C-alpha atoms as one frame of an Amber mdcrd trajectory, in Angstrom:
protein
-166.842  43.755  37.350-165.492  43.233  33.791-162.198  41.565  33.078-160.229
  44.703  32.270-161.355  46.419  35.548-160.401  43.350  37.507-157.107  43.225
  35.882-156.521  47.007  36.871-157.669  46.202  40.451-155.339  43.179  40.649
-152.268  45.295  39.559-152.973  47.820  42.186-153.778  45.289  45.013-150.764
  42.984  44.240-148.411  45.807  44.012-149.584  46.989  47.377-149.432  43.664
  49.063-146.400  42.164  47.290-144.214  45.282  46.490-140.868  43.433  46.464
-141.831  40.282  44.892-139.002  38.420  43.144-137.635  35.043  42.484-136.672
  33.002  45.636-133.941  31.319  43.865-130.595  32.195  45.046-128.279  32.325
  41.978-125.153  34.276  41.149-124.936  34.054  37.333-126.798  32.949  34.224
-125.566  29.344  34.340-126.676  29.033  37.818-130.144  30.443  37.255-130.855
  28.216  34.216-129.819  25.027  36.133-131.833  25.999  39.219-134.956  26.514
  37.121-134.468  23.277  35.484-134.217  21.690  38.918-137.169  23.460  40.292
-139.801  21.498  38.161-141.702  19.199  40.510-139.841  20.641  43.353-139.744
  23.805  45.586-137.411  26.815  45.271-136.277  26.168  48.857-135.136  22.649
  48.114-133.256  23.838  45.002-131.633  26.470  47.060-130.577  23.683  49.540
-128.938  21.401  47.004-127.437  24.299  44.814-124.551  24.898  47.091-122.888
  21.488  46.840-123.919  21.180  43.131-122.218  24.379  42.023-119.163  23.581
  44.104-118.813  20.342  42.086-119.837  21.822  38.731-118.855  25.626  38.835
-119.638  26.318  35.285-121.315  24.961  32.149-118.050  23.314  30.900-117.579
  21.189  34.044-121.248  20.139  33.953-120.773  19.267  30.168-118.013  16.780
  31.238-119.915  15.030  34.011-121.911  11.855  33.829-125.451  11.858  34.623
-124.923   9.418  37.365-122.563  11.774  38.991-124.881  14.737  38.695-127.738
  12.756  40.222-125.868  12.263  43.354-126.077  16.099  44.029-129.801  16.617
  43.306-131.352  13.751  44.817-133.381  16.110  46.916-135.250  17.384  43.873
-138.127  15.542  42.111-137.328  13.545  39.095-133.688  13.881  39.726-132.671
  11.038  37.377-134.274  12.653  34.376-133.045  16.038  35.376-129.488  14.806
  35.715-129.449  13.563  32.170-131.091  16.719  30.771-128.716  18.853  32.651
-125.606  17.100  31.183-127.060  17.260  27.695-128.127  20.763  28.149-124.566
  21.725  29.185-123.129  19.919  26.127-125.369  21.759  23.953-124.614  25.146
  25.409-120.871  24.312  25.135-120.891  23.126  21.550-123.611  25.407  20.102
-123.434  28.758  22.253-119.907  29.006  23.390-120.901  28.299  27.001-123.399
  31.182  27.061-127.010  31.091  27.935-128.795  32.196  24.732-131.614  34.916
  24.674-133.352  33.594  21.554-136.714  31.819  22.203-136.078  28.952  19.762
-132.676  28.474  20.928-133.742  28.239  24.536-136.519  25.775  23.682-134.063
  23.552  21.750-131.990  22.892  24.900-132.645  19.515  26.700-134.801  20.033
  29.830-135.991  23.488  28.810-139.623  24.122  28.103-141.992  27.043  27.788
-141.915  28.053  31.285-138.181  27.839  31.750-137.515  29.794  28.499-139.913
  32.416  29.759-138.095  32.755  33.068-134.828  32.939  31.453-135.748  35.790
  29.122-137.687  37.689  31.847-135.075  37.375  34.771-131.830  37.314  32.899
-132.544  39.610  30.036-135.413  41.658  31.350-137.505  40.744  28.288-141.230
  41.160  28.733-142.648  37.526  29.463-145.270  36.198  31.615-143.993  32.700
  32.759-146.967  30.494  33.949-146.147  28.041  36.662-148.729  26.106  38.895
-149.309  29.071  41.046-149.852  31.541  38.327-152.088  29.079  36.513-154.154
  28.356  39.754-154.773  31.971  40.693-155.491  33.174  37.152-158.065  30.371
  36.776-159.589  31.032  40.227-159.976  34.752  39.519-161.457  33.917  36.097
-158.804  35.836  34.266-158.265  32.934  31.902-160.466  30.336  30.466-157.895
  28.076  28.796-156.933  24.793  30.195-153.438  24.591  28.766-150.659  26.676
  30.152-149.902  28.305  26.956-153.455  29.507  26.634-153.574  31.069  30.107
-150.342  32.712  29.278-151.647  34.382  26.181-154.727  35.367  27.963-152.890
  37.057  30.849-150.655  38.955  28.251-153.705  40.237  26.527-155.426  41.682
  29.663-152.288  43.073  31.437-149.973  45.733  30.032-146.488  44.502  28.964
-144.741  46.516  31.567-146.579  44.533  34.348-145.833  41.039  33.054-142.675
  40.340  34.858-143.549  41.875  38.350-147.100  40.287  38.078-145.598  36.934
  37.363-143.705  37.152  40.736-146.662  38.520  42.548-149.110  35.903  41.292
-146.625  33.267  42.766-146.497  35.020  46.187-150.314  35.174  46.169-150.453
  31.449  45.322-147.889  30.526  47.970-149.244  32.685  50.854-153.077  32.819
  50.263-154.295  31.123  47.249-153.171  27.684  48.261-153.893  24.703  46.154
-155.770  22.593  48.717-156.950  24.961  51.342-157.091  28.565  49.985-157.033
  31.048  52.863-159.997  33.117  51.376-161.003  34.609  54.690-157.492  36.342
  54.768-157.447  37.264  51.048-157.493  40.881  50.213-159.149  40.215  46.797
-161.818  37.637  47.859-164.629  40.258  47.179-164.026  40.027  43.555-162.953
  36.358  43.377-165.553  34.106  41.714-163.887  31.185  43.476-163.818  32.532
  46.968-165.163  30.254  49.614-166.618  33.230  51.419-170.099  34.177  50.406
-170.267  37.525  48.703
């Protein structure tokens, strides 16, 4: 099967099996989403959801976070990986948002990337989730599934992202991002993929099941 045919099949099967796929982060506004995405690096969405309640009670908006110390912030995010680095970045990010963007989360790509703690994946997630702008954020799950299905050959995240954006239509980028993540969490696991239960194993070059 050629790559375009496989891409069309994936759209169909992923939509059927993950019809309501969406972010598992429980956020209430733009500020909360941005903070939670930063916290989710090297952590799980479940863990971020667990710490977010007390965090946002203490720092309810960008302005209160901008006035905090990194040591104070770190006390509320210890359950997340790299929490010391994240606490410093969050305070600096909030200060930048306050001073340069009036306390608002910007839409523009370059402005997002200029924020401390915000990388390519976070900027893509913000544009896609908060502004419904066509983007295809690539996290570890998207990367793994795309590579195993041989939809992408690149070794860098940005290379995989561009390859996926070429073979999938723009209107599918955001929902497919969530569906790839669902697939990576439920079936295409990192260490022990559940190929025997996978609805796409017959077309997967990396399947552990003999075709």
